[in-house]
C-alpha positions as CSV (number, residue, x, y, z in Angstrom):
1,X,-4.1,-25.0,-3.8
2,X,-6.4,-27.4,-5.6
3,X,-8.0,-23.9,-7.4
4,X,-4.3,-23.3,-8.4
5,X,-3.6,-26.3,-9.5
6,X,-7.0,-26.1,-11.6
7,X,-6.1,-22.7,-13.1
8,X,-2.4,-24.3,-14.1
9,X,-4.1,-26.5,-16.3
10,X,-6.1,-23.6,-18.1
11,X,-3.1,-21.2,-18.3
12,X,-1.5,-24.4,-20.1
13,X,-4.1,-24.7,-22.7
14,X,-3.6,-21.1,-23.5
15,X,-0.2,-21.5,-24.2
16,X,-0.5,-24.8,-25.9
17,X,-3.1,-22.8,-28.4
18,X,-0.5,-20.1,-28.5
19,X,2.0,-22.5,-29.7
20,X,0.4,-23.5,-32.3
21,X,-0.4,-20.0,-33.7
22,X,1.7,-18.6,-36.7
23,X,0.9,-14.8,-35.9
24,X,2.8,-13.4,-33.5
25,X,0.0,-11.0,-32.5
26,X,-2.4,-14.2,-31.9
27,X,0.8,-15.7,-29.5
28,X,0.9,-12.3,-27.8
29,X,-3.0,-12.3,-27.1
30,X,-3.0,-15.6,-25.7
31,X,0.1,-15.3,-23.6
32,X,-1.0,-12.0,-21.8
33,X,-4.3,-13.9,-21.5
34,X,-2.7,-16.5,-19.4
35,X,-0.9,-13.7,-17.4
36,X,-4.3,-12.0,-16.4
37,X,-5.9,-15.6,-15.9
38,X,-2.9,-16.5,-13.3
39,X,-2.9,-13.3,-11.6
40,X,-6.9,-13.4,-10.9
41,X,-6.0,-17.0,-9.3
42,X,-3.6,-15.6,-7.1
43,X,-6.2,-12.9,-6.1
44,X,-8.9,-15.7,-5.4
45,X,-6.2,-17.8,-3.5
46,X,-5.3,-15.3,-1.2
47,X,-8.9,-14.2,-0.5
48,X,-9.8,-17.7,-0.1
49,X,-7.1,-18.7,2.6
50,X,-7.8,-15.4,4.3
51,X,-11.8,-16.2,4.9
52,X,-10.8,-20.1,5.8
53,X,-8.3,-18.9,8.2
54,X,-10.8,-16.9,9.9
55,X,-13.3,-19.3,10.0
56,X,-11.3,-21.9,11.2
57,X,-10.3,-19.1,14.0
58,X,-13.4,-18.1,15.2
59,X,-15.0,-21.9,14.9
60,X,-12.3,-23.1,17.4
61,X,-12.7,-20.1,19.6
62,X,-14.8,-21.6,22.8
63,X,-14.9,-17.8,23.6
64,X,-14.5,-14.3,22.5
65,X,-11.4,-14.0,25.0
66,X,-9.5,-16.7,22.7
67,X,-9.3,-14.2,19.9
68,X,-6.2,-12.3,19.4
69,X,-6.2,-8.9,20.9
70,X,-5.2,-7.1,17.7
71,X,-8.5,-8.6,16.0
72,X,-10.7,-7.6,18.6
73,X,-9.2,-3.8,18.7
74,X,-10.0,-3.8,15.1
75,X,-13.6,-4.9,15.8
76,X,-13.9,-2.5,18.4
77,X,-13.1,0.2,16.0
78,X,-15.8,-0.8,13.4
79,X,-18.3,-0.8,16.0
80,X,-17.2,2.9,17.0
81,X,-17.2,4.1,13.6
82,X,-21.2,3.2,13.2
83,X,-21.4,6.5,15.8
84,X,-24.5,4.6,17.3
85,X,-24.3,3.0,20.9
86,X,-27.0,0.3,20.4
87,X,-24.4,-1.3,18.1
88,X,-22.7,-2.7,21.1
89,X,-25.5,-4.9,21.7
90,X,-24.6,-7.1,18.5
91,X,-22.0,-8.2,20.8
92,X,-24.4,-9.7,23.3
93,X,-25.7,-13.1,23.9
94,X,-22.9,-15.0,21.7
95,X,-23.7,-12.4,18.9
96,X,-19.8,-11.8,18.5
97,X,-19.4,-14.3,16.1
98,X,-22.0,-12.9,13.6
99,X,-20.0,-9.5,14.4
100,X,-16.9,-11.5,13.4
101,X,-18.7,-12.9,10.4
102,X,-19.5,-9.3,9.0
103,X,-16.4,-7.6,9.8
104,X,-14.3,-10.3,8.0
105,X,-16.5,-9.5,4.9
106,X,-16.0,-5.9,5.3
107,X,-12.1,-6.5,5.5
108,X,-11.8,-8.9,2.7
109,X,-13.9,-6.7,0.7
110,X,-12.2,-3.5,1.3
111,X,-8.6,-5.1,1.2
112,X,-9.3,-6.1,-2.7
113,X,-11.5,-3.3,-3.5
114,X,-8.5,-0.7,-3.6
115,X,-6.3,-3.1,-6.0
116,X,-7.2,-5.9,-8.5
117,X,-4.3,-7.9,-7.2
118,X,-2.9,-8.1,-3.4
119,X,0.5,-7.2,-3.0
120,X,2.5,-7.8,-0.1
121,X,1.1,-4.7,1.9
122,X,-2.6,-6.0,1.1
123,X,-1.9,-9.3,1.9
124,X,-0.4,-8.5,5.2
125,X,-2.9,-5.8,6.3
126,X,-5.7,-8.6,5.3
127,X,-4.5,-11.1,7.5
128,X,-3.2,-9.0,10.4
129,X,-6.8,-7.7,10.7
130,X,-8.8,-10.9,10.2
131,X,-6.2,-13.5,12.5
132,X,-4.2,-11.4,14.2
133,X,-1.2,-12.6,11.9
134,X,1.4,-10.0,11.3
135,X,3.8,-9.7,8.5
136,X,2.6,-12.5,6.4
137,X,4.8,-11.9,3.5
138,X,7.7,-12.0,5.5
139,X,8.1,-15.4,4.7
140,X,8.0,-15.0,1.2
141,X,11.5,-15.5,0.6
142,X,13.8,-18.7,-0.2
143,X,17.4,-19.7,-1.0
144,X,18.8,-17.1,-3.8
145,X,15.6,-14.9,-3.7
146,X,15.5,-12.2,-0.9
147,X,12.3,-10.7,0.3
148,X,12.5,-7.5,-1.3
149,X,13.3,-9.2,-4.4
150,X,10.1,-11.1,-4.1
151,X,8.0,-7.6,-3.5
152,X,9.6,-6.2,-6.4
153,X,9.1,-9.1,-9.1
154,X,5.0,-9.6,-7.5
155,X,4.7,-5.9,-7.9
156,X,6.4,-6.3,-11.2
157,X,4.0,-9.1,-12.6
158,X,0.7,-7.0,-11.1
159,X,1.5,-4.0,-12.8
160,X,1.8,-6.2,-16.1
161,X,-1.5,-7.5,-15.2
162,X,-2.8,-4.0,-15.0
163,X,-1.0,-2.7,-18.2
164,X,-2.5,-5.8,-20.2
165,X,-6.2,-4.7,-18.7
166,X,-5.9,-1.3,-19.9
167,X,-4.7,-2.2,-23.0
168,X,-1.4,-0.3,-22.3
169,X,1.0,-3.4,-22.4
170,X,4.6,-3.2,-23.5
171,X,5.0,-4.6,-27.0
172,X,7.8,-6.8,-25.8
173,X,6.6,-10.2,-26.4
174,X,5.9,-12.3,-23.3
175,X,7.0,-15.7,-23.9
176,X,5.9,-19.4,-22.8
177,X,9.1,-19.4,-20.7
178,X,8.0,-16.1,-18.5
179,X,4.5,-17.3,-18.2
180,X,5.6,-20.8,-16.7
181,X,8.2,-18.8,-14.4
182,X,5.4,-16.5,-13.0
183,X,3.5,-19.6,-12.2
184,X,6.3,-21.2,-10.4
185,X,7.2,-18.0,-8.3
186,X,3.2,-17.7,-7.4
187,X,3.1,-21.2,-6.2
188,X,5.8,-20.5,-4.0
189,X,3.9,-17.5,-2.7
190,X,0.8,-19.7,-2.3
191,X,3.0,-22.5,-0.3
192,X,4.7,-20.0,1.7
193,X,1.6,-18.4,2.7
194,X,-0.5,-21.5,3.4
195,X,2.3,-23.1,6.0
196,X,2.9,-19.6,7.7
197,X,-0.7,-19.6,8.0
198,X,-1.0,-23.4,9.5
199,X,1.8,-22.9,12.1
200,X,0.2,-19.5,13.5
201,X,-3.5,-20.9,13.6
202,X,-1.8,-24.3,15.4
203,X,-0.2,-22.1,17.8
204,X,-3.2,-19.8,18.6
205,X,-6.1,-22.7,18.8
206,X,-3.8,-25.9,19.4
207,X,-5.3,-27.6,16.4
208,X,-4.1,-28.0,12.9
209,X,-6.2,-26.3,10.3
210,X,-5.2,-28.3,7.4
211,X,-1.9,-29.9,5.9
212,X,0.7,-28.2,4.8
213,X,2.0,-28.0,1.3
214,X,5.5,-28.2,-0.4
215,X,6.3,-27.2,-4.3
216,X,9.6,-28.6,-5.6
217,X,11.9,-27.3,-2.4
218,X,9.4,-25.0,-1.0
219,X,7.7,-25.8,2.0
């Protein structure tokens, strides 16, 4: 969350500069830059949360038996894909933790390689494979906004980011208010994702990994 807070300051600087520009083209470019920057912040946040969650899980798992079965199944599939029987020796003498580390790196890199920004499907897949948490995005809903609406809205923002990045954005002006709404939306998702992970890890390991967050009325 600290990184998101820092990036909000950078985004706000872009919006402040935009407010002082006279040409609409300059305003549009600065606001588009704000959208691209904060979307990248969302990607980094999800990646950092997934990595930190995995590290906490493996650190507090005294043996491989303490790991969720779903995670162990995915690791075995990865080993089977190598076609080399000697690969299984990587698990011997405590080597399972190093095997898990390499597995986690492949999952994070692979999940983000196919898309510029994690939507609900990418986030769900990443956390299920890394820590065994299923359907993380089910927590993405709040009063007056359904899970379906959240997914649709996130997809819209990701699409907009892609259009801007490929210089194929709509001529429709992106307003300061719309960027502020986007920031609020992402912060809600970040808080809900964090708190869902905290509850899950505490249930699995018996330890609280870090504190929960609150954003406005979202917790």
